[in-house]
N, C-alpha and C positions, 0 to 999 in steps of 0.2 A: 566573526559573524555579529552583525548588529541588527537591531530591530526585528528580533525573532518573535513571532506571535504563535502561541499555542492555542488552538481552537478546537472545537468539537469536530468529529469526523463528519464529512459531508459525502454522500455517495457520488456526487459529481466529481470528487477527487479520484475516483477509481482509476480511470485511464492514465492520469498523470502518475499516480502512485505505482502502477504496474510498470510503466515505461521507465521510471526512475530506478526501480529495483532491477529491471532487466538490463538497462544500460550499465549501471554500476557493477553489477556482479559479472556481467560478460567482460567488461573492460578491465576490472581490477582483480577479479578472482578466477577468470577463465571459464566461467560457466557457459553452457551453450543455450540455445533458444528454448530448450525444454524447461529451463528455470522460469522463464516468463509464463509458461503454461501453469506451472506449480503456483506461482504467486497469484495468478488470475484465479485459480481454484480457491486458494485460501481467502482472498479478498471477497470473492463472490459468496463464499460460505459465511464470512463475517457479516456481509451486508444482509444476507437472508435471515440471519439470526440476531442481528443487532437490536438491542433494546436500550436506547439512550437513557431510559429511566433507571437503569442498573449501573450507570457510570458514577464514579465519585466526582466530586468537584463542586 
């Protein structure tokens, strides 16, 4: 892996992040579609309570 950029979280990344988790864990770990629902709930809770001023960096 080259040219990796670590940046702050952007809520616009939500759908991509959910899709990547769902696809990986379904294909590699055998999880069903309910995993995508769980990831969506976790990310939505994070977005609702996210305070970028509390992040290190």
